[in-house]
C-alpha positions in Angstrom: -11.1 -24.5 -3.3 -13.9 -22.1 -4.1 -12.9 -18.5 -4.6 -14.1 -16.2 -1.8 -13.8 -12.6 -3.0 -14.8 -11.1 0.4 -11.6 -12.7 2.0 -9.5 -10.2 0.1 -11.4 -7.1 1.3 -10.5 -4.7 4.1 -11.3 -1.1 5.2 -9.8 1.3 2.7 -8.7 3.7 5.4 -7.7 1.7 8.6 -7.4 -1.7 6.8 -9.3 -3.5 9.5 -11.5 -6.5 8.6 -15.0 -6.1 7.3 -18.3 -7.7 8.4 -20.8 -8.5 5.7 -24.5 -8.0 6.4 -26.6 -8.3 3.3 -25.1 -6.0 0.7 -23.2 -3.9 3.2 -19.6 -4.4 4.3 -18.9 -2.6 7.6 -15.4 -2.0 9.0 -14.8 -3.6 12.4 -12.5 -0.8 13.3 -13.7 2.6 12.1 -17.3 1.6 11.2 -16.9 2.8 7.6 -19.1 1.0 5.0 -18.8 -0.3 1.5 -21.6 -1.7 -0.6 -21.9 -4.7 -2.9 -24.1 -3.8 -5.9 -24.7 -6.3 -8.6 -21.5 -8.1 -7.7 -19.3 -5.1 -7.8 -17.8 -3.6 -4.6 -18.5 0.1 -4.4 -16.6 2.6 -2.3 -17.7 6.2 -2.6 -16.9 7.5 0.8 -13.4 8.9 0.5 -13.3 10.4 -3.1 -12.1 13.9 -3.5 -14.1 16.4 -5.5 -11.5 16.3 -8.3 -11.8 12.5 -8.5 -15.6 12.6 -8.5 -15.5 14.9 -11.5 -13.1 12.6 -13.3 -15.3 9.6 -12.4 -18.3 11.4 -14.0 -16.3 11.9 -17.2 -15.1 8.3 -17.4 -18.5 6.9 -16.5 -20.1 8.7 -19.4 -17.5 7.5 -21.8 -17.7 3.9 -20.7 -21.5 4.0 -20.6 -21.6 5.0 -24.3 -19.0 2.4 -25.1 -21.2 -0.3 -23.6 -24.4 0.9 -25.3 -22.7 1.1 -28.7 -20.8 -2.2 -28.0 -17.5 -0.4 -28.8 -15.8 -2.6 -26.1 -15.9 -5.5 -28.6 -13.7 -3.7 -31.1 -11.4 -2.4 -28.3 -11.0 -5.9 -27.0 -10.0 -7.2 -30.4 -7.5 -4.4 -30.9 -6.0 -5.0 -27.5 -5.7 -8.7 -28.3 -4.1 -8.0 -31.7 -1.6 -5.3 -30.7 -0.8 -5.6 -27.0 -2.0 -8.7 -25.2 0.8 -11.3 -26.1 3.6 -8.8 -25.5 2.2 -7.7 -22.2 1.7 -11.3 -20.9 5.2 -12.3 -22.0 6.8 -9.5 -20.1 4.6 -10.1 -17.0 5.7 -13.8 -17.1 9.3 -12.7 -17.3 8.8 -10.7 -14.0 6.8 -13.4 -12.3 5.2 -16.7 -13.5 1.5 -16.0 -13.5 0.5 -19.6 -12.7 -1.6 -19.7 -9.5 -1.0 -16.1 -8.6 -3.4 -13.7 -6.9 -3.5 -10.9 -9.6 -4.5 -7.3 -9.1 -4.9 -4.8 -11.9 -5.1 -1.1 -11.0 -7.0 1.2 -13.3 -8.3 -2.0 -15.0 -11.0 -0.4 -17.2 -12.7 -3.1 -19.1 -10.2 -5.6 -17.6 -9.1 -7.1 -21.0 -5.8 -8.4 -19.6 -7.4 -9.9 -16.5 -9.9 -11.8 -18.6 -7.1 -13.3 -20.8 -5.0 -14.6 -17.8 -7.8 -15.6 -15.5 -7.5 -19.3 -16.3 -3.8 -19.3 -15.1 -4.4 -17.3 -11.9 -5.8 -18.3 -8.5 -7.9 -15.2 -8.8 -8.0 -11.9 -10.7 -9.0 -8.6 -9.0 -9.7 -5.4 -10.9 -10.0 -1.9 -9.4 -11.1 1.2 -11.2 -12.8 4.5 -10.4 -15.4 4.0 -13.1 -18.3 1.8 -12.2 -19.4 1.8 -15.8 -16.0 0.3 -16.9 -16.4 -2.4 -14.3 -19.9 -3.2 -15.6 -18.4 -3.9 -19.0 -15.7 -6.1 -17.4 -18.3 -8.0 -15.5 -20.4 -8.5 -18.6 -17.5 -9.9 -20.5 -16.2 -12.1 -17.6 -19.6 -13.6 -17.1 -20.1 -14.2 -20.8 -16.8 -16.1 -20.8 -17.9 -18.1 -17.8 -15.0 -16.8 -15.7 -15.8 -16.9 -12.0 -12.6 -16.3 -10.0 -12.8 -12.6 -10.2 -13.4 -9.6 -7.9 -14.3 -6.1 -9.2 -13.8 -3.0 -7.0 -14.9 0.5 -7.7 -12.5 2.6 -5.7 -9.5 4.9 -5.3 -6.1 3.3 -5.9 -4.6 5.5 -3.1 -7.0 3.9 -0.6 -7.8 0.4 -1.8 -10.2 -1.7 0.2 -7.8 -4.7 0.0 -6.1 -6.5 2.9 -2.4 -6.2 3.6 0.0 -8.7 2.1 -2.5 -10.7 0.0 -1.5 -10.0 -3.7 1.2 -11.7 -5.7 1.3 -9.6 -8.9 0.1 -6.0 -9.5 -0.2 -4.7 -13.0 -0.8 -1.0 -13.9 -0.9 -0.2 -17.6 -0.3 3.6 -17.7 -1.8 4.4 -14.3 0.6 5.6 -11.7 1.7 8.6 -13.8 -1.7 10.2 -13.3 -1.1 10.7 -9.5 0.7 13.9 -8.5 1.9 12.1 -5.4 3.2 9.0 -7.2 5.1 7.9 -4.0 1.9 7.5 -2.0 0.4 5.4 -4.8 3.5 3.1 -4.8 3.3 2.7 -1.0 -0.3 1.5 -1.3 0.8 -1.0 -3.9 3.5 -2.2 -1.6 1.1 -2.5 1.3 -1.2 -5.0 -0.5 1.6 -7.1 -2.0 2.6 -10.3 -0.2 6.3 -10.9 0.4 8.2 -11.5 -2.8 5.2 -10.0 -4.7 5.8 -8.1 -7.9 4.7 -4.7 -9.0 4.7 -4.1 -12.8 3.8 -0.7 -14.1 4.1 0.9 -17.5 4.9 4.6 -17.5 5.6 7.4 -20.1 9.4 7.9 -20.4 10.9 11.4 -20.1 12.9 11.8 -23.2 12.8 13.7 -26.6 9.6 11.9 -27.4 7.7 13.0 -24.4 9.1 16.6 -24.8 7.9 16.7 -28.4 5.0 14.7 -29.7 3.5 13.8 -26.2 3.0 17.6 -25.6 0.2 17.4 -28.1 -1.9 15.8 -25.4 -0.4 17.7 -22.5 2.2 15.4 -20.9 3.9 16.8 -17.8 7.7 16.1 -17.5 8.4 15.2 -13.9 11.5 17.3 -13.4 11.8 20.7 -11.6 11.1 23.8 -13.7 10.0 21.8 -16.7 7.1 20.4 -14.7 6.0 23.9 -13.5 6.2 25.3 -17.0 4.2 22.4 -18.5 1.5 22.7 -15.8 1.2 26.4 -16.4 0.9 26.1 -20.2 -1.3 23.0 -20.4 -3.6 23.7 -17.4 -3.6 27.4 -16.8 -3.2 28.8 -20.3 -4.8 26.1 -22.4 -7.4 25.0 -19.8 -6.4 21.3 -20.0 -8.9 20.8 -22.9 -6.4 18.9 -25.0 -5.2 16.7 -22.1 -6.9 13.5 -23.5 -5.4 11.3 -20.8 -6.0 13.8 -18.0 -3.1 14.7 -15.7 -0.2 12.6 -17.0 3.5 12.7 -16.1 6.6 11.3 -17.8 9.5 10.1 -15.7 13.3 9.6 -15.9 14.4 6.1 -15.1 16.4 7.3 -12.1 13.3 8.9 -10.7 11.2 5.7 -11.0 14.0 3.7 -9.3 14.2 6.2 -6.5 10.4 6.4 -5.9 10.1 2.6 -5.8 13.0 2.2 -3.4 11.6 4.8 -1.1 8.3 2.9 -1.1 10.3 -0.2 0.1 10.7 -2.2 -3.2 13.8 -4.1 -4.0 15.2 -5.5 -7.2 13.8 -2.6 -9.1 14.5 -2.2 -12.8 13.4 0.0 -15.6 13.4 -1.1 -19.3 11.6 -0.5 -22.6 8.0 -1.8 -22.6 8.0 -4.0 -25.7 4.7 -3.6 -27.6 3.6 -2.9 -31.1 3.8 0.8 -31.9 1.0 2.4 -34.0 1.7 6.2 -34.0 -1.8 6.7 -35.5 -1.5 10.5 -35.1 1.4 10.7 -37.6 1.3 10.8 -41.4 2.2 7.4 -42.9 5.4 8.8 -44.4 6.8 9.5 -40.9 5.6 6.3 -39.1 8.4 3.9 -40.1 11.1 6.4 -39.0 9.4 7.0 -35.6 8.8 3.3 -35.1 12.5 2.6 -35.7 13.6 5.3 -33.3 11.1 4.2 -30.6 12.4 0.7 -30.7 16.1 1.4 -30.9 16.8 4.6 -29.1 16.1 5.5 -25.4 15.6 9.1 -26.6 12.4 8.0 -28.2 11.1 5.1 -26.1 7.3 5.9 -25.6 6.8 3.8 -22.5 9.0 2.0 -20.0 8.1 -0.8 -17.6 9.2 -0.4 -14.0 9.3 -3.6 -12.0 9.8 -3.9 -8.2 9.7 -6.8 -5.7 8.4 -6.5 -2.2 11.1 -7.7 0.1 10.5 -10.9 2.1 9.6 -9.7 5.6 8.9 -13.2 6.9 12.5 -14.1 7.6 14.8 -12.6 10.2 18.4 -11.9 9.1 21.5 -10.3 10.6 20.4 -7.0 8.8 16.9 -7.0 10.4 15.8 -4.4 13.0 13.2 -5.0 15.7 11.4 -2.7 18.1 9.7 -4.4 21.0 7.3 -2.5 23.3 6.4 -4.3 26.5 6.2 -3.8 30.3 7.7 -4.9 33.6 7.3 -4.4 37.3 10.3 -2.6 38.9 11.3 -2.7 42.5 14.4 -1.1 44.0 15.5 -0.1 40.5 15.6 -3.7 39.5 13.3 -5.4 36.9 11.3 -8.2 38.6 10.3 -11.5 37.0 6.8 -10.0 36.6 7.2 -8.6 33.0 6.1 -9.0 29.4 8.5 -11.8 28.4 11.5 -9.5 28.1 14.2 -12.0 28.8 12.9 -14.7 26.4 12.4 -12.2 23.6 15.7 -10.6 24.2 17.6 -13.9 24.2 15.8 -15.0 21.0 16.3 -11.8 18.9 19.8 -10.5 20.0 21.8 -13.2 18.3 19.7 -13.1 15.1 19.2 -9.5 14.2 21.3 -6.4 13.6 19.4 -4.2 16.1 16.9 -4.8 18.9 15.3 -2.0 20.9 13.2 -2.8 23.9 10.8 -0.2 25.3 10.2 -1.2 28.9 7.1 0.6 30.3 7.0 0.3 34.1 3.8 -1.4 35.3 1.6 0.7 37.6 2.9 0.0 41.2 6.5 0.1 40.1 9.2 2.2 41.8 9.3 4.4 38.7 6.9 5.6 36.1 9.1 6.7 33.2 9.8 4.3 30.2 13.2 2.6 30.0 15.1 1.7 26.8 17.5 -1.2 26.1 19.2 -1.1 22.7 21.2 -4.1 21.4 23.3 -4.0 18.3 25.3 -6.9 16.8 24.8 -9.0 19.9 25.8 -6.3 22.4 24.0 -4.0 24.8 24.7 -0.6 23.4 22.6 1.7 25.5 20.1 1.9 28.4 19.6 5.7 28.4 16.5 7.4 27.2 15.6 11.1 27.5 11.8 11.4 27.0 10.3 14.3 25.2 8.6 17.1 27.1 5.1 15.7 26.6 6.1 12.4 28.3 7.7 14.3 31.2 4.5 16.4 31.4 2.6 13.3 32.4 5.1 12.3 35.1 3.6 14.0 38.2 0.1 12.7 37.2 1.5 9.2 36.7 3.1 9.3 40.1 -0.2 10.3 41.7 -2.0 7.3 40.2 0.9 4.8 40.5 -1.0 1.9 42.2 -1.0 -1.7 41.0 -4.1 -1.5 38.8 -5.0 -0.6 35.3 -4.6 3.1 34.8 -5.7 5.2 31.8 -2.8 7.6 32.2 -0.3 4.7 32.0 -2.0 3.6 28.7 -1.5 7.1 27.3 2.1 7.0 28.4 2.6 3.7 26.7 1.3 4.9 23.4 3.2 8.1 23.4 6.5 6.6 24.6 6.5 4.2 21.5 5.8 7.1 19.1 8.4 9.3 20.9 11.2 6.7 20.8 10.5 5.9 17.1 11.2 9.5 16.1 14.3 9.8 18.4 15.8 6.6 16.9 15.4 7.9 13.3 15.7 4.5 11.5 12.7 2.6 9.9 12.3 -0.7 11.8 11.6 -4.0 9.9 9.5 -5.4 12.7 7.5 -3.8 15.5 6.2 -6.2 18.3 3.6 -4.7 20.6 2.7 -6.5 23.8 -0.9 -5.7 24.6 -3.3 -3.8 22.3 -2.2 -0.2 23.2 1.4 -0.9 22.1 0.1 -2.7 19.0 -2.1 0.3 18.1 1.0 2.6 18.5 2.8 0.2 16.1 -0.1 0.4 13.6 0.2 4.2 13.7 4.0 4.0 13.1 3.4 1.7 10.1 0.9 4.1 8.7 3.4 7.0 8.7 6.2 4.8 7.3 8.3 4.2 10.5 7.9 0.4 10.6 7.3 -2.3 7.9 5.6 -5.1 9.8 3.5 -4.9 13.0 3.0 -8.0 15.2 0.4 -8.0 17.9 1.6 -10.1 20.9 -0.7 -11.3 23.6 0.1 -14.1 26.1 -2.7 -13.9 28.6 -5.8 -13.1 26.6 -8.9 -12.5 28.6 -11.6 -10.6 26.7 -13.7 -9.3 29.6 -11.1 -8.8 32.4 -12.1 -5.3 33.3 -15.4 -3.6 34.0 -14.4 -0.6 31.9 -15.1 -1.6 28.3 -12.3 0.7 27.0 -9.7 -1.5 28.7 -11.2 -4.9 27.7 -9.4 -6.7 25.0 -12.5 -7.8 23.1 -12.8 -4.5 21.2 -9.2 -3.4 21.1 -7.9 -6.9 20.1 -10.5 -7.1 17.3 -9.1 -3.9 15.8 -5.4 -4.9 16.2 -6.0 -8.4 14.8 -7.8 -6.8 11.8 -4.9 -4.4 11.0 -1.7 -6.0 12.1 
């Protein structure tokens, strides 16, 4: 099967699908654009000023590297000292055969080039366009074609949800002050059972001593603030050769990955040849021994996490289902959004099912109703809406006729958000019947309240209404691109 790089791309902000016209990729949801230039996908639109300054610095370095052909020497050094050890450890975490591989902060993409023949495809993302030009030059010279290169921000990657099998970051995530947000983005693009493999500076005696020469920031309270003050405020960050770089305790890395949703997380020494070029020869053998044999001097650790399998229900799963029904005489009528079949299917299979039943216009009531099932039993039917839902009540009652009503759509969206915050837990699955509920679910996933959003439609008709806002052609396109 021919590799189609565009099939992996999505909007970096809303994650909707992209339409290609010439060299322009346009988001079907928010209309944001990306550009394909000389085979590299460029995304300039959401970079901060700090990142733009950093990009300028790295672009200058890589441009000189290309002109002076220094990348050839760097490639040889990487192959001599790091390549085999890195591939071996990646294979221990996940067999690379046939995988969809993503490398964050890929630079010249030396590792991707070496494993391309084993992978279904290799994708490299970096902020530096000049680094990617080097990568492209080397890939093409080696007749490697199953690649995609993206110039972009790792916090907002223009990559679809759930489409990557293995992510590798060689000394990347420690450069983000908000490491947790970075990990959540990695989790988003990974497929179920996908593996995230990152190498990170370890917080120990080594990072508190010799790594201070290039301005490492220990990621623990007080020490972090002191180091930032000294290296950035007092010394002006001139000696920080790797930019803003943190070191982490193993327990912190475990916690950050678990908070992002990863399971089977482990931290261990990253086994590679140690050079210690900055030390006198008389000290090198001692430091190499300590770095190999004592946690107190490990330079780098690998942290590996697996994205849990969201494709299978279990008796520990939680499901939130937002739907509608017509109510007459305080009784739910058979005119409803498949409530009984969905309830009967999920209740025996999951730990918790919550049904948000939004009365259809023309019902005997206008306020949402809740059914909560836990361990095969109905636990609660009560629901006290927040003030902003009750604020709508008199206006809903005034327009309560059996027809599509804008106020009822607003009520539906707000009631889903409202219940999610009242319930407290993070749901494994959100099922939204009709596009307005699915959009509410997409918002909940964006803020970390649900893992997987399912857009459910059983009577699709794209041009049912005269008002284009209500028609499913536009709203469904957005929902299908993001859910």
